[in-house]
C-alpha positions in Angstrom: -0.1 0.0 0.0 1.5 3.3 -1.1 0.4 6.5 0.5 1.3 10.1 -0.5 0.7 12.0 2.6 0.3 15.7 2.3 -0.7 15.4 -1.3 -4.0 15.4 -3.0 -3.8 11.7 -4.2 -3.2 8.2 -3.0 -2.7 4.9 -4.5 -5.3 2.2 -3.8 -3.0 -0.8 -4.5 0.6 -1.3 -5.1 -0.1 -3.5 -8.0 -2.1 -0.8 -9.9 -1.1 2.7 -11.2 -4.7 4.0 -10.4 -4.8 7.1 -8.2 -7.8 8.8 -6.9 -8.2 12.4 -5.6 -8.7 12.9 -1.9 -12.2 14.2 -1.1 -15.7 13.5 -2.1 -14.6 11.6 -5.3 -12.2 9.5 -3.2 -15.0 8.8 -0.7 -17.3 7.4 -3.6 -14.5 5.2 -5.0 -13.6 3.9 -1.6 -17.3 2.9 -0.9 -17.4 1.2 -4.2 -14.0 -0.6 -3.5 -15.2 -1.8 0.0 -18.7 -2.7 -0.9 -20.6 -4.3 1.9 -18.1 -2.9 4.6 -20.3 0.2 4.3 -23.7 -1.2 5.4 -26.6 1.2 5.2 -28.9 1.9 8.1 -32.2 3.9 8.3 -30.9 6.8 10.1 -27.3 6.8 8.8 -25.5 6.9 12.1 -23.2 4.1 11.3 -22.3 5.3 7.8 -21.7 8.8 9.5 -19.0 7.4 11.8 -17.4 5.3 9.1 -17.1 8.4 6.9 -14.8 9.9 9.8 -12.2 7.2 9.2 -8.9 8.9 8.2 -7.4 8.4 4.8 -4.8 6.1 6.2 -7.3 3.6 7.3 -10.2 4.1 4.9 -9.1 1.2 2.5 -8.2 -1.2 5.2 -10.9 -3.9 4.9 -10.2 -5.5 8.3 -10.2 -2.2 10.2 -13.4 -0.9 8.5 -15.1 -4.3 9.1 -14.1 -4.3 12.8 -15.2 -0.7 13.3 -18.5 -1.4 11.5 -19.3 -4.4 13.6 -18.6 -2.3 16.8 -20.7 0.5 15.6 -23.7 -1.8 14.6 -23.7 -3.3 18.2 -24.1 0.2 19.5 -26.6 1.3 16.9 -28.8 -1.8 17.5 -28.8 -1.1 21.3 -29.7 2.5 20.7 -32.5 1.5 18.1 -33.9 -0.9 20.6 -33.9 1.7 23.5 -35.6 4.1 21.1 -38.4 1.6 20.3 -39.2 0.6 23.9 -41.7 3.4 24.4 -43.5 2.2 21.4 -43.5 -1.4 22.3 -44.9 -0.5 25.7 -47.4 2.0 24.7 -50.6 0.7 26.3 -52.7 1.4 23.1 -50.2 -0.7 20.9 -48.6 -3.1 23.3 -49.6 -6.9 22.8 -48.9 -10.2 24.5 -45.8 -10.1 26.9 -45.6 -6.3 26.6 -49.1 -6.2 28.2 -48.2 -8.6 30.8 -45.2 -6.6 31.8 -47.3 -3.4 31.9 -49.8 -5.4 34.1 -47.2 -6.3 36.5 -46.2 -2.6 36.8 -49.7 -1.3 37.0 -50.9 -4.0 39.5 -53.4 -6.0 37.5 -53.1 -9.6 36.3 -54.4 -10.9 33.0 -56.0 -13.7 34.8 -59.4 -12.6 36.5 -59.9 -13.3 40.2 -63.3 -14.9 39.4 -64.7 -17.4 36.9 -66.7 -15.7 34.2 -70.2 -17.0 33.4 -70.8 -19.4 30.5 -67.5 -21.2 30.8 -65.6 -18.2 29.5 -61.8 -18.4 30.2 -60.6 -16.1 33.1 -57.7 -15.3 31.1 -58.3 -12.0 29.3 -57.5 -11.5 25.6 -55.4 -8.4 24.7 -58.2 -6.1 24.0 -60.1 -6.8 27.3 -56.8 -6.8 29.2 -56.0 -3.4 27.8 -59.4 -2.2 28.9 -58.8 -3.6 32.5 -55.3 -1.9 32.6 -56.7 1.4 31.6 -59.4 1.1 34.2 -56.8 0.2 36.9 -54.7 3.2 36.0 -57.7 5.4 36.3 -58.7 3.9 39.6 -55.2 4.5 41.0 -55.5 8.2 40.1 -59.1 8.7 41.0 -59.6 11.8 43.2 -62.5 10.3 45.1 -65.3 12.5 43.5 -68.3 11.4 41.5 -67.5 13.6 38.6 -64.3 11.8 38.0 -66.1 8.4 38.0 -68.1 9.7 35.1 -64.9 10.8 33.3 -63.3 7.5 33.9 -66.4 5.5 32.7 -66.9 7.6 29.3 -63.2 7.3 28.6 -63.6 3.6 28.6 -67.2 3.1 27.3 -68.4 5.8 24.9 -71.4 3.8 23.9 -72.8 3.0 27.4 -74.3 5.4 30.0 -73.7 5.4 33.6 -75.6 6.9 36.6 -74.1 6.9 40.1 -76.3 7.2 43.2 -74.8 7.9 46.6 -77.2 6.2 49.0 -75.8 8.1 52.0 -75.4 4.8 53.9 -71.9 3.7 52.9 -73.3 2.2 49.7 -73.4 3.4 46.1 -75.5 2.2 43.2 -74.4 2.3 39.6 -76.9 2.1 36.8 -75.3 0.9 33.5 -77.3 1.1 30.2 -75.8 0.5 26.7 -74.1 -2.0 24.4 -71.4 -3.8 26.5 -69.9 -7.1 25.4 -70.3 -10.1 28.0 -66.6 -9.8 29.2 -66.9 -5.9 29.7 -70.0 -6.6 31.8 -68.2 -9.2 33.8 -65.4 -6.7 34.4 -67.9 -4.1 35.5 -69.7 -6.4 37.8 -66.4 -7.8 39.2 -65.3 -4.4 40.3 -62.5 -3.9 37.7 -64.0 -0.7 36.2 -65.8 1.7 38.6 -63.8 3.0 41.4 -65.2 3.3 44.9 -63.9 4.3 48.4 -62.7 1.7 50.8 -65.5 0.4 52.9 -68.2 1.5 50.7 -70.5 -1.1 49.1 -71.3 -0.9 45.4 -74.3 -2.3 43.6 -74.2 -2.5 39.8 -77.5 -2.5 38.0 -77.4 -3.3 34.3 -80.4 -2.0 32.4 -81.4 -3.2 28.9 -84.1 -1.8 26.8 -86.3 -4.2 24.9 -89.1 -3.5 22.4 -91.9 -4.2 24.7 -93.7 -2.3 27.6 -91.2 -3.7 30.1 -87.6 -2.7 31.0 -85.7 -5.8 32.0 -82.4 -5.6 33.7 -79.9 -7.5 35.9 -79.2 -6.4 39.5 -75.6 -7.3 40.3 -74.3 -7.6 43.8 -70.8 -9.1 43.7 -71.3 -11.8 41.2 -74.9 -12.8 41.9 -77.4 -11.8 39.4 -81.1 -11.1 40.5 -83.7 -10.4 37.7 -85.7 -7.1 38.2 -88.4 -5.6 36.0 -89.9 -2.1 35.8 -93.0 -1.2 33.9 -92.5 1.6 31.3 -95.8 3.7 30.8 -97.3 3.3 27.4 
């Protein structure tokens, strides 16, 4: 390898009389000469540092390969670190990511009761995400009725809620709307609506039907009692 330090040209190989000017043209020729030793990455960080190699070492394949491999280790680690917020975004996380979030938030994917109809107590991602959002809201609840409504409508935009303070250390919650079976089980199991410690909560699910009667389910814990109310014609 012959080098002409202090001049504007250098020789690529002792066996050739080819000389290339130092600068941008040389950079292009070197990249063509070294080929895959200059791998591309999305943001260009690795290539940016490879471009800083001095002229004495730019055409040393082993040195460039060694530096490139070291840079890619760092780059891959940084890329993973930058992606962690995306992978653990509650709205986008799936599977194991949701399980880890559940451990941090304090709510398991496995329900503490057996849902009706033989449904598995292990929540799927969508319902587990709902349960986790509700738990976060419960943890941040300020103890007021208005914020219960805020929490409810942030989770269920297509179902209405009426909270009644019975003034005897109990609350009643009337729920009306289209909720899927698992969502109903979550509400009935105390996974959704926050309440003060020591205060009883009765959930009443109301379903309108095309008749003169309004039929609903009165839920106390996990016990269902049928109630009927006559609607005036």
